C-alpha beads as a LAMMPS data file, in Angstrom:
LAMMPS data file: protein, C-alpha beads

97 atoms
96 bonds

1 atom types
1 bond types

-500.0 500.0 xlo xhi
-500.0 500.0 ylo yhi
-500.0 500.0 zlo zhi

Masses

1 110.0

Atoms # bond

1 1 1 -0.719 -162.161 255.851
2 1 1 -3.288 -164.823 257.091
3 1 1 -6.094 -162.352 255.349
4 1 1 -4.470 -163.049 252.154
5 1 1 -4.419 -166.666 252.587
6 1 1 -7.676 -166.925 253.662
7 1 1 -8.796 -165.026 250.478
8 1 1 -6.652 -167.323 248.338
9 1 1 -8.181 -170.271 249.698
10 1 1 -11.654 -169.126 248.994
11 1 1 -10.759 -168.816 245.277
12 1 1 -8.702 -171.981 245.367
13 1 1 -11.601 -174.007 246.888
14 1 1 -14.088 -172.716 244.250
15 1 1 -11.560 -173.425 241.321
16 1 1 -11.057 -177.043 242.825
17 1 1 -14.947 -177.352 243.180
18 1 1 -15.276 -176.462 239.567
19 1 1 -12.952 -179.236 238.488
20 1 1 -14.794 -181.834 240.133
21 1 1 -16.567 -184.522 238.238
22 1 1 -19.537 -185.041 240.270
23 1 1 -21.908 -182.801 242.329
24 1 1 -21.313 -184.358 245.621
25 1 1 -17.655 -183.619 245.413
26 1 1 -18.457 -180.102 244.033
27 1 1 -20.651 -179.341 247.117
28 1 1 -17.692 -180.559 249.271
29 1 1 -15.328 -178.012 247.793
30 1 1 -17.974 -175.305 247.725
31 1 1 -18.696 -176.000 251.258
32 1 1 -14.809 -175.523 251.999
33 1 1 -14.907 -172.295 250.144
34 1 1 -17.612 -171.106 252.437
35 1 1 -15.680 -171.997 255.636
36 1 1 -12.796 -169.989 254.097
37 1 1 -15.167 -167.187 253.355
38 1 1 -16.271 -167.316 257.176
39 1 1 -12.547 -167.430 258.245
40 1 1 -11.823 -164.298 255.957
41 1 1 -14.959 -162.380 257.406
42 1 1 -13.680 -163.184 261.059
43 1 1 -10.276 -162.062 260.230
44 1 1 -11.211 -158.825 258.633
45 1 1 -13.389 -157.956 261.499
46 1 1 -10.408 -158.643 263.934
47 1 1 -8.017 -156.781 261.959
48 1 1 -10.358 -153.732 261.505
49 1 1 -11.099 -153.534 265.378
50 1 1 -7.608 -153.898 266.356
51 1 1 -6.679 -151.210 263.908
52 1 1 -4.693 -153.023 261.250
53 1 1 -7.138 -152.178 258.755
54 1 1 -8.865 -148.994 258.102
55 1 1 -12.792 -148.880 258.436
56 1 1 -12.843 -148.547 254.523
57 1 1 -11.074 -151.273 254.035
58 1 1 -12.502 -153.472 256.388
59 1 1 -16.102 -152.762 255.083
60 1 1 -14.852 -153.479 251.557
61 1 1 -13.576 -156.724 252.482
62 1 1 -16.640 -157.726 254.302
63 1 1 -18.896 -156.480 251.443
64 1 1 -16.994 -158.544 248.771
65 1 1 -16.776 -161.659 251.295
66 1 1 -20.569 -161.371 251.473
67 1 1 -21.279 -161.147 247.732
68 1 1 -18.905 -164.280 247.275
69 1 1 -20.708 -166.005 250.041
70 1 1 -24.005 -165.334 248.332
71 1 1 -23.022 -166.697 244.996
72 1 1 -21.522 -169.797 246.655
73 1 1 -24.556 -170.343 248.543
74 1 1 -26.775 -169.771 245.395
75 1 1 -24.652 -172.493 243.674
76 1 1 -24.756 -174.649 246.427
77 1 1 -28.613 -174.252 246.510
78 1 1 -28.892 -175.213 242.511
79 1 1 -26.776 -178.399 243.156
80 1 1 -28.754 -179.594 246.018
81 1 1 -31.885 -178.790 244.264
82 1 1 -30.892 -181.327 241.312
83 1 1 -30.249 -184.079 243.943
84 1 1 -33.900 -184.084 245.317
85 1 1 -35.907 -186.539 243.587
86 1 1 -38.826 -185.320 241.385
87 1 1 -42.340 -185.539 242.213
88 1 1 -44.181 -188.052 240.455
89 1 1 -46.685 -186.919 237.742
90 1 1 -49.567 -188.285 239.139
91 1 1 -51.061 -189.384 242.589
92 1 1 -49.672 -192.570 243.626
93 1 1 -53.088 -193.732 244.680
94 1 1 -54.606 -193.245 241.075
95 1 1 -54.731 -196.111 238.830
96 1 1 -52.039 -196.114 235.845
97 1 1 -53.739 -195.359 232.115

Bonds

1 1 1 2
2 1 2 3
3 1 3 4
4 1 4 5
5 1 5 6
6 1 6 7
7 1 7 8
8 1 8 9
9 1 9 10
10 1 10 11
11 1 11 12
12 1 12 13
13 1 13 14
14 1 14 15
15 1 15 16
16 1 16 17
17 1 17 18
18 1 18 19
19 1 19 20
20 1 20 21
21 1 21 22
22 1 22 23
23 1 23 24
24 1 24 25
25 1 25 26
26 1 26 27
27 1 27 28
28 1 28 29
29 1 29 30
30 1 30 31
31 1 31 32
32 1 32 33
33 1 33 34
34 1 34 35
35 1 35 36
36 1 36 37
37 1 37 38
38 1 38 39
39 1 39 40
40 1 40 41
41 1 41 42
42 1 42 43
43 1 43 44
44 1 44 45
45 1 45 46
46 1 46 47
47 1 47 48
48 1 48 49
49 1 49 50
50 1 50 51
51 1 51 52
52 1 52 53
53 1 53 54
54 1 54 55
55 1 55 56
56 1 56 57
57 1 57 58
58 1 58 59
59 1 59 60
60 1 60 61
61 1 61 62
62 1 62 63
63 1 63 64
64 1 64 65
65 1 65 66
66 1 66 67
67 1 67 68
68 1 68 69
69 1 69 70
70 1 70 71
71 1 71 72
72 1 72 73
73 1 73 74
74 1 74 75
75 1 75 76
76 1 76 77
77 1 77 78
78 1 78 79
79 1 79 80
80 1 80 81
81 1 81 82
82 1 82 83
83 1 83 84
84 1 84 85
85 1 85 86
86 1 86 87
87 1 87 88
88 1 88 89
89 1 89 90
90 1 90 91
91 1 91 92
92 1 92 93
93 1 93 94
94 1 94 95
95 1 95 96
96 1 96 97
């Protein structure tokens, strides 16, 4: 049951982040989604090692979680890249025209 709850939390945090009106809040929601993905991966590994999930199911859950984590990290990277100030078009020590 907890495994399902974690999976739902991942989707819910991503949906909530998408609805945010600014990048900082969106990053916060995506960070929460990433934490839920980590929780899901841990629970899947434990369930598999304790015999509650078969090997194929465990591997499928971990593969899907990894794919979602990569997509989430990619989106976070884009948001962080937008946050960094752009470089000046000319070196600061040259006189302006």
